N, C-alpha and C positions, 0 to 999 in steps of 0.2 A: 504493500500500500504506500509506504513512504517513497519507494522508488518511483512509482507511478506519479505521485505528487511532485517529485523533483523534476521528472521529465516534463510534466505539464507546465510546471513553473518556468522552466527554461524555454519551452515552446512559446509561452506568452511573450517572451522577449522578441519574437519574430515580428510583433506588431511595430517595432521600431524600424523595420525594414519594409514597411508597406510600399514605399515608392519603388524599391528594387523588385519586390514581388510582382508589381503590376507590369514591369517591363521585362520580366524574366522569360526567356525562350521556353516554349512549351516542352521541349525535350528535357528541360532541367527541373520542371515543376515537381516531378516525382522524387527528385533527389533532396528536396528541401527537408523532408521528414528525417533525413539522416543526421541533420545538424543537432537537434535537441539532445539526443542520447550521447553524442560525442562531447558536447559542451558540458553535460552533467558529469562526465568522467574527467573533466579538466582538474578537478579537486577531489579529495577524499569524500566519500559519501556523507560522513558526519559533518565535514566542513561545508559542503554544498547545502545540506539541510539547515545548518545553523545560519549561514548567510541568507538563505531564502526566507527563513522565519524572521530574521532581522529586517530584511527588505520589506516584508509584509507589514511590520510595525511602522516603518517609515511611511508606507503607502496609506495605512489606516490613519496615521497622524495627519498626513497631508490632506486627505479627503475631509477629515473632521474640521480642519482649519481652512477649508475653502480653496485649496490649491487645485488648479486645473490639471486634468489628466496629462495634458501635453507638457506640464512642468514637473510631473512626478517621475517620468522616465522618457527621455533624459531629464535629470533633475537639475534645477537651477542652484548654483552655488550659494546664493544668498539664503534661499529657503533651507538648504541643508545646514548652513551655519546656524540658523535659528533653531533648527531641530536638534543639533548637537548641544547647543546651549541649554535647551529645555531639558534634555536628557541629563546634562550635568547637574541641573538644579534639582532634579527628582531622584538622582541616584546616590548611593552611598559609596560606590566604587566606580572606577573609570572603565570597568569592563564593558558595560552596555554601550558606552560612547565609542570605544574602540571597535566593538563589534559592528555598530551602525556604520562607522566610517568604512571599514573594510568590506562590509556587505555591499555598500553602494559602489565602492571601487570595483568589486567583483562583477556586479550586475552590469555596470557600464562597459567593462571589458568584454562581456559576452556580446553586447550589441555593437561592439566596435566603435564606441563613441570617441570622437576626437577631442571632446571637451567635457571630460568627467569632472564633476564638482569636487572630487577628491584631489584634483590637481590645482585647485584654487588656493592661493596663499591665505585667503580669508578662512576657508574651511580648515586648512592645515594648522593655522595659528589658533583657531578655536579648539581644535583637538589637543594641541600642546598645552593650552591654558587649562583644559579640563584635566589633563594628566597631573598638572601641578596642583590644581585646586582640590582634587580628590585623592592625592597621594597620601598614603598612610605614613605618619612620622615614625622613624626608627629610633628606639631608645638604646643608646650605646651603653654597654655594660661597664661598670666601674672596675678599675684594676683590682685584683685580689690583694689584700694586705698580707704582710708577713705574719701577723698574729693569726689570721684566718688560715693561712697556709700551714702553720704549725698545728693548728687544731684539726685540720682536715687530714694531715699525715698521721697524727696521733690516733685518730679514730679509724681511718681506713687501713693504715699500715701497721698499727700496733694496738689491735683491739683489746689486748689484755690489760693495757694501761688505762684504767678508767678513772683514776684519781684526778682531782682538779689540779693538784700541784704538778703532776706529770704533764698535763696539757699545757699549763702556763709556762713551764720551764723548757718545753721543747725536748730536744735530744740531750739527756743527761749522760754522764759517764757510765753509770750503771746500765742505762738503757742501751747504749752503744755496745757494751760488752756482751749483753744478752743477745743483741741482734747478731753480733759476729758469730755467736755460738749456733745460730740458726740461719744457715745459708739461704734457705728458701725465703725467709722473711727479709733478709738483707737485699736480695734481688727485688723483692716487692717494694721495699723502701726506695731503692734507686728508681724504679719504674714510676712510682708516685711522684718523687722529686722531679724527675725529668718532665713529666706531663704538666705539673704545676708551674715549673719554671718556664716552659714553653708558653704557657698561658700568660705569664707575666710579661715575657719578652714581646708578645704580640701587641701589648699596649705601650710599653716603654720605648719601643723603637720608633713610634710615630709621634 
């Protein structure tokens, strides 16, 4: 069912070639039906379906806002810019805006449009503005402190030392002697130290 819908959706783009179809030689008329299936295979099936659904949302929005059919496909850049702006206003992430942009880019490539709205600097700048406006801020982690490093090593690498004094003092002489007597624990300590020091260097080098 989804495949049939995709084929029919691509077939509808042939409306943009009404002029060419009228002047098409009779011997080639039967070949026109070969185009939709091949065009639908130009992208992965999931991508084609996603682009088409996004295009339908643009078409529905355009009709509801009184835009003429002749300006829906091919679409006018100014209308598309307003559409992307309205999506930005109503979305929590930039994904719907990006999807709308590339779906229109895709549908216009299918009809061979030489003036796709996605080539307009106005539309491109609106898209970039949407990306910045809806970008999720990243919280950089604070560098790990020496005290926390001691505590983590004491807990992870020396589980038998549960006393508060041992944690606060870090590696005491008695602790090191005991560690040397247990080669497996000694290797574990070095592994923990290496991982934690690499974590620190990640932040101190920048």
